[in-house]
C-alpha positions in Angstrom: -49.8 -34.4 41.2 -48.9 -30.9 40.3 -48.2 -30.3 36.5 -45.1 -28.1 35.4 -46.1 -24.7 34.4 -45.5 -23.6 30.8 -44.3 -20.1 29.9 -47.9 -18.9 28.9 -49.2 -20.0 32.3 -46.1 -18.3 33.9 -46.8 -15.0 32.1 -50.5 -15.2 33.2 -49.2 -14.9 36.8 -47.7 -11.6 36.4 -50.3 -9.7 34.4 -53.6 -10.4 32.7 -52.8 -11.0 29.0 -55.2 -11.6 26.2 -53.7 -14.6 24.2 -54.5 -15.3 20.6 -55.8 -18.7 19.9 -53.0 -20.9 19.2 -52.4 -22.3 15.6 -51.4 -25.9 15.0 -47.9 -26.3 13.3 -47.8 -27.5 9.8 -45.2 -30.1 8.3 -42.6 -28.3 6.4 -42.0 -29.4 3.0 -39.1 -31.5 2.1 -38.6 -32.6 5.8 -39.9 -35.4 8.0 -42.5 -35.1 10.4 -41.4 -35.5 14.0 -42.1 -39.0 15.6 -44.0 -39.3 18.8 -41.7 -38.5 21.6 -41.8 -41.2 24.5 -41.6 -38.4 27.2 -43.6 -35.4 28.5 -43.3 -32.3 30.6 -41.8 -34.0 33.7 -39.1 -35.8 31.8 -35.5 -34.8 32.5 -32.7 -34.0 30.2 -30.9 -37.2 31.4 -33.8 -39.2 30.6 -34.5 -38.1 27.1 -30.8 -38.5 26.2 -30.5 -42.0 27.8 -28.6 -44.4 25.7 -27.6 -41.7 23.3 -23.8 -41.6 22.5 -22.5 -38.1 21.3 -18.9 -39.0 21.4 -17.0 -37.1 18.7 -19.6 -34.4 18.3 -19.0 -30.8 19.0 -21.8 -28.7 20.5 -21.8 -24.9 21.1 -24.4 -23.6 23.5 -24.8 -20.0 24.6 -25.4 -19.1 28.2 -23.9 -22.2 29.8 -23.4 -20.8 33.3 -26.7 -21.1 34.8 -30.3 -22.6 34.7 -31.4 -24.5 31.6 -27.9 -23.8 29.7 -25.8 -25.3 32.6 -27.9 -28.3 32.7 -28.0 -28.6 28.9 -24.2 -28.3 28.9 -23.9 -31.0 31.6 -26.0 -33.4 30.0 -24.6 -33.3 26.6 -21.1 -33.6 27.9 -22.1 -36.5 29.9 -23.4 -38.2 26.8 -19.9 -37.6 25.2 -20.1 -34.5 23.3 -17.3 -31.7 23.5 -19.4 -28.8 24.6 -18.2 -25.3 24.0 -20.2 -23.4 26.6 -20.3 -19.6 26.3 -20.8 -17.1 29.0 -20.5 -13.5 29.5 -17.1 -13.6 31.4 -14.1 -15.9 31.7 -14.8 -16.5 35.4 -18.5 -17.5 34.8 -17.6 -19.8 32.0 -14.7 -21.4 33.9 -16.9 -21.9 37.1 -19.7 -23.6 34.9 -17.3 -26.0 33.1 -15.7 -27.0 36.4 -18.7 -29.1 37.5 -19.0 -31.0 34.3 -18.2 -34.6 34.0 -17.0 -34.7 30.4 -15.3 -32.6 27.9 -16.4 -28.9 28.2 -14.5 -25.7 27.1 -15.7 -22.3 28.2 -15.9 -19.3 25.8 -16.6 -15.7 26.4 -19.5 -14.1 24.5 -21.4 -11.0 25.0 -24.4 -11.2 22.7 -25.1 -7.6 22.8 -21.6 -6.7 21.7 -21.2 -7.9 18.1 -17.4 -7.6 18.3 -17.6 -10.2 21.1 -19.8 -12.5 18.8 -17.2 -12.2 16.2 -14.4 -13.1 18.6 -16.2 -16.1 19.9 -17.1 -17.4 16.7 -13.5 -16.9 15.4 -12.4 -19.2 18.4 -14.9 -21.9 17.3 -13.7 -21.6 13.6 -10.1 -22.0 14.8 -10.9 -25.4 16.1 -11.2 -26.4 12.4 -13.9 -28.9 13.1 -17.5 -29.5 12.1 -20.1 -28.1 14.5 -22.9 -30.8 15.0 -25.0 -28.5 17.1 -25.4 -25.1 18.0 -27.9 -24.4 20.8 -29.1 -20.5 21.0 -30.1 -20.7 24.6 -28.9 -17.5 26.3 -31.5 -14.8 26.9 -32.5 -11.8 29.1 -35.8 -10.6 30.3 -35.6 -6.8 31.2 -38.0 -4.7 33.4 -37.7 -1.6 31.5 -36.5 -0.3 27.9 -32.9 -0.5 27.1 -31.4 0.0 23.9 -28.0 -1.1 22.1 -26.9 -0.1 18.7 -30.1 1.9 18.7 -32.1 -1.2 18.9 -34.2 -2.7 21.8 -31.7 -4.8 23.9 -33.8 -7.8 24.3 -34.2 -8.0 20.4 -30.3 -8.0 20.3 -29.4 -10.2 22.9 -32.2 -12.8 22.5 -32.2 -12.9 18.8 -29.7 -10.8 16.7 -26.6 -11.9 18.5 -27.6 -15.4 17.9 -28.5 -14.7 14.2 -24.8 -13.4 13.8 -23.2 -16.4 15.6 -25.1 -19.0 13.6 -24.5 -17.0 10.4 -20.7 -17.0 11.0 -20.6 -20.8 11.9 -22.8 -22.0 9.1 -20.0 -23.4 7.1 -19.0 -25.6 10.1 -22.7 -26.5 10.7 -23.1 -27.7 7.1 -19.9 -29.7 7.2 -21.0 -31.9 10.1 -22.5 -35.2 9.2 -25.8 -33.8 10.5 -25.7 -30.2 11.7 -28.4 -28.9 14.0 -29.3 -25.5 15.2 -31.6 -25.6 18.2 -33.1 -22.2 19.1 -34.7 -21.6 22.5 -37.8 -19.8 21.9 -40.8 -19.1 24.1 -44.6 -19.3 24.1 -44.0 -15.6 25.0 -44.0 -15.1 21.2 -47.8 -14.8 21.4 -47.4 -11.7 23.2 -45.3 -9.9 20.4 -46.9 -6.5 19.3 -49.0 -6.3 16.2 -48.3 -6.9 13.3 -45.4 -9.0 14.5 -41.7 -7.7 14.0 -41.7 -4.0 14.3 -39.6 -3.2 11.2 -40.3 0.4 11.0 -38.8 1.2 14.3 -36.8 -1.7 16.2 -35.9 0.7 19.1 -38.7 -0.5 21.4 -40.2 3.0 21.6 -43.9 2.6 21.9 -43.9 -1.1 22.3 -41.4 -1.8 25.0 -44.1 -3.7 27.0 -44.1 -6.4 24.5 -40.5 -6.3 23.9 -39.5 -9.9 25.2 -42.3 -11.4 23.2 -40.9 -9.6 20.1 -37.5 -11.0 20.7 -38.9 -14.5 20.9 -41.1 -14.1 17.9 -38.0 -13.2 16.2 -36.2 -16.4 17.4 -39.0 -18.5 16.1 -38.9 -16.8 12.5 -35.1 -17.0 12.6 -35.5 -20.8 12.9 -38.1 -21.1 10.5 -36.1 -19.1 7.7 -32.9 -20.9 8.6 -34.6 -24.2 8.1 -35.7 -23.1 4.6 -32.2 -22.1 3.8 -30.8 -25.4 5.0 -33.4 -27.5 3.1 -30.9 -28.7 0.4 -28.3 -29.8 3.1 -27.9 -32.4 5.9 -28.4 -29.7 8.4 -31.8 -28.8 10.3 -33.1 -25.9 12.4 -35.8 -26.3 14.9 -37.1 -24.1 17.8 -38.7 -24.8 21.2 -40.6 -23.6 24.3 -38.7 -25.0 27.3 -41.8 -24.0 29.6 -41.8 -22.2 32.8 -38.6 -22.4 34.6 -37.6 -20.1 37.5 -34.0 -19.4 36.7 -31.8 -16.2 36.8 -33.6 -14.8 33.7 -36.4 -13.8 36.2 -33.9 -12.1 38.5 -35.5 -8.6 37.9 -38.9 -9.8 38.7 -40.8 -11.0 42.0 -43.1 -13.7 40.4 -45.3 -15.4 42.8 -45.4 -19.3 43.0 -48.0 -20.9 40.8 -51.1 -22.2 42.5 -53.4 -25.0 41.7 -52.1 -27.8 39.5 -49.2 -26.1 38.1 -45.6 -25.5 39.2 -42.4 -24.3 37.9 -40.2 -26.6 36.0 -36.7 -27.6 37.3 -33.9 -26.7 35.1 -33.5 -30.4 34.5 -37.0 -30.6 33.1 -36.7 -27.2 31.2 -33.5 -28.6 29.4 -35.1 -31.8 28.2 -36.5 -30.5 25.0 -33.3 -28.8 24.1 -31.4 -31.9 24.7 -33.8 -34.0 22.7 -33.6 -31.7 19.8 -29.8 -31.7 19.9 -29.3 -35.5 20.1 -32.1 -37.6 19.2 -31.4 -39.9 16.2 -35.0 -39.8 15.0 -34.9 -36.0 14.5 -32.1 -36.2 11.9 -34.3 -35.1 9.2 -36.9 -32.8 11.1 -36.5 -29.3 10.4 -38.8 -26.1 10.6 -40.8 -27.1 13.7 -41.6 -25.6 17.0 -41.5 -28.0 20.0 -42.7 -28.2 23.8 -42.1 -31.0 26.0 -40.6 -33.0 23.0 -43.7 -32.7 20.8 -44.9 -30.3 18.0 -46.6 -27.2 19.7 -49.0 -24.6 18.9 -47.8 -21.3 17.5 -48.9 -18.0 16.3 -49.6 -16.9 12.8 -47.0 -14.5 12.9 -44.3 -17.3 13.9 -45.5 -19.2 11.0 -45.2 -16.4 8.4 -42.5 -17.1 5.8 -42.7 -13.7 4.5 -42.1 -12.1 7.8 -39.3 -14.7 8.4 -37.4 -13.9 5.2 -37.9 -10.2 5.7 -36.4 -10.6 9.3 -33.3 -12.4 7.8 -32.7 -9.8 5.2 -33.0 -7.0 7.8 -30.8 -8.8 10.2 -28.1 -9.2 7.5 -28.2 -5.5 6.8 -28.0 -4.6 10.8 -24.9 -7.0 11.1 -23.3 -6.5 7.7 -20.0 -5.2 9.0 -19.7 -8.3 11.2 -20.7 -11.2 8.9 -17.7 -12.1 6.9 
């Protein structure tokens, strides 16, 4: 039987990479340790949410129009949630929700445009309901250096746009009976440039080769610092690695099929941990962890650094200060 390929094995197919030794995750003070999950890498999003009723809950998910995001939206709507799915255009959003059995509403969101993030968050705010879950799922993997706002584009799309969106929805997240922020990170955070977030120059110049890993490290640090800021509330924040899933994020690359005992995950398998973190009652008081296949996963020293996480939050507030209110 072939094993699904995780993102580290996936990266290894494209180029030889020297990976740091993984560091075990540590329990976060003031939160509960995650219970053992009764599933693994072959489990699907439908399987891990079986028997869970999300009726009455509102879920926001970015990047709903394809891949992991589309499957996450489909399954959470199937379980009764009202899913607000974002896509870059009206047409893509409408096409995505048309195939959903349940309640799903398309929203337009271009994460590289902060005015679009503000407009999208304003639409959610106008609903005047608690937001039970925000899933920061959308992402891009680029073959060459691009910038926006003078910043490396993957840092903006994969991280900073999500930071702004969540920041503007925090009041509604805190208002939920048990609000959750789920950040789709990646094992690629191990490939971030040293010494972590490039605070002195976020343009990507000189470190573009590691820019995707840099953006995913930012996602993990964001989730960590958010969990600290939510520690006296009912809300939680957790991050995850979905594993190696061959979706449209790879459209600029020609990655070979894995060999041996590994294979790409299907979107149904790749969406499992997102759906688990978004819905499992057993995780109601679990915050500040990094997951893969439903279990706590190893992560780099950088992604576990609370000082770097706090500094990233402060820098991000400065970069988006015109759009935060």
